[in-house]
N, C-alpha and C positions, 0 to 999 in steps of 0.2 A: 553532424547530426542534424535531425530535423526536428520540428517542436510544431506539432499545432497550440492554437492559440483557438477557444472556443470564447465568444470577446462579440456582444449586439453595438457598441456604443464604439463608432467605428474609428473617431479621433483616441481615445484609450488602445484601442489593438491596433491604430495605426505605430500609434510612440512605442509598445512596445514589441512590435517589427521590428522597428529601428532600432533601439535599442539590443534586442538580441542579435543584430546581422553586426554592429556593433563587437559584439563578444564571439562571432565567428561561428553563430548558428544559423540556419538556414528554415524556416518558417513558413505557415499556411496560416490563412485566416478563415475561421466560420463563422460566421455573423448568427447562426441561433445554433439552438441542441441539435435540431435533425440535420444539421447540414452538420454539424460538429459530428454526430455519431457516424454518417457517412463517409467524412473524410477520414475517420479515425478507423473504422472498417479497413477502406480502401488504404493510406496509406503507410508508410514503413517509417513510424514516428516514432523516436526514441524516450517524446517526455509529451504530455497530454498536459496545456494552461486551460483552466476550465473556468469560466463567471458562473454562479450561482441562477442570477434570477438576467433569464432567457426567454427569449422567445419561441413560439410553437411542440418546445421540450426545454425544458428548464432543468442544469447542469446537473445534478442529484439523483435524476429518473435517468441524462446519459451516462449517467457512471451505471448507473445499476448495471442499465444494458449491455454496456458494454462487457461485467465481468461475470454478465450472469452470461455470454457468450464464450467466456475461459480466457477475454487479450488482459493479457497483465504488464502494461506497457506502462510506466509509473504514473502517475493523475498529484498535480500542486492545484488546491484548489484557490482561486482569489476571489474575494466578498468583501464586500462594504457590510455583511452580517459576524460581525464575530463574539454574540453572544456565548458562552463553553458550551451550552445546548447544539446553537446551531455549528461551530467546530466539531463536538462531537460524530451528528449528522449526519454533515461531509465524511468525515473518516467512513465511518461506520457505510454510507454509500461506497466506496470505494475508491476514494479519495487519500495518495499518500503522504502530503500532507497539506495543510491548512496557513494563507499568507490574506492580513486581515484590509482590505482598503482602508487612507492611503498607506501608502507601502512604500520604503527606501529602496533606488534601483538595487541599490550593492547587497539588500537582505534578500532580493529573488535572488539574484545574481545566486548567492553564496546559494540558499537552497537549491534552486537547479542543478548546481555541480553537487553538492548534497546526495543530490536524489540522481541523477546520473549516479555518482560514484557509488551506491550503492547499488543500482541494476547491473553495472557493471565488475565479473570479477577482474581482478589483480594477477597480476605473476606472482607467481609461484602459491598463490592459496587454495587449499580444497577443492575439490571443484564438484565431493559430492560425499553429504551424512549419514550413517547408517548407525541404529539403533537399533540389536537382538535385526528383527526379521524386516523393518524400517528404513528405507531407505529417500536421500531423495537427492535428486539431480539438479544441482546450480546451475548448470549452464540452461538446462532445458525447460529450466521448475516443472520436472517432477517427479510426481507422490508415488510408494510404493508401497505394498505393505505384499510378504509374501507371493509374490508378483503381479498382486492386482492392482493395476491403478488405481490413486483416489485423487477427487478432485475438490482442491483447495481454492479460495476466494483469496485477494492478494497480502487480506489482513491477518488472516488462517495459513498461509505461507507462511509469512516472516516470521508470525509466532512461532511455528512451527522449527524455523531453521532456527531461532534461539536458543530454543531449549534445546534442542539437538547439539547446537556446540557447546553449549551447559549442561548437556548430558555426565548423570549419575549426582552433581552438585543441586542447592535447591535454589531455587530466584524468589524473590519476592518481589510482591506485587506492583513497588514502588521501582527495581530494575527494568519488570516486563511495561510499565506504563513508557520510562525515558527509551527503554531502549528499543523499541516495536510501536509505539504510537511517538512518540520523540516530546511528550508530558514532563516533564520539567513543573508540574503542581496536579496534585492531587485534582481531577477533576470531579471528583464527588459523582460517580456513576458507577454501576455496577459492568463496565466497557470491560475489561480483564475476567473478569466470571465470565458475564454470556460468549467473549470468548474459548476460554480455554472449555468447556463447553459443548460447545459447539465443536472441537477441534479433540477432544473426545471421542464424541459421534461418527468423526467421521476414520480416528486413528483404533478406537478399540472397540467400539460397539460391536462388531462381527467379528472377536477376534478373541481364540481363546486366554491371550497371555498380555493383559494391560500393563502398559508402555507408562503414561501421562497418570504423574499421582499428586496427590493433597498430599501438602503437609500439615498440617492442622497449627496455624497459633501462622507460617515461616513462611507459607507460598506453595510453589510445582518442584516435583522434580519430571524428569523421564529417565525411566529406568527401564531393564523385565522385572518380573517380578513379582510378586503382592506387596 
């Protein structure tokens, strides 16, 4: 598997590349956000490791651009900026996970493995989810409703996947924070509500039968019907 390292600190990038080589990964280094953007577009990477404070183009702008172009490659943000608001902003920009510098390499390894495992379907698991006329292909990450393709951002896709895997059940805000955002604490933001609203606009607004429902005081559920 090949990993893209977007890091302007030459010593840190070299050390990270050396560690990844020791784990059996191949990697390429981009020294700034624009180079990272070009390499991400051109290369067949399994994962992006992205610093935020980069010359020419910052890491979050790079991720927003790539996500806007429909690229779904998992992204792990590595940054010295560790406040809750900064982590939330990174995840909203298109990061799938966020690790604050300095970090233990063993934790970085575990997070890389988790992201790659999440992105790769395992033998015997289902590859398609379906609720009424809404279908999700987990291999191609294609979402359709009544045959009409729906384009979702990575976090919206992950939210939809979790809701569909638990179709007919009520999922709480805490469950969503833990399973979609990997938060084992409440960040005290409306991140769940914002993404639920965006997802509802995508999958329900232009169709007569609502599928995503709010269960007042409890959470949300995915099912056909009023």
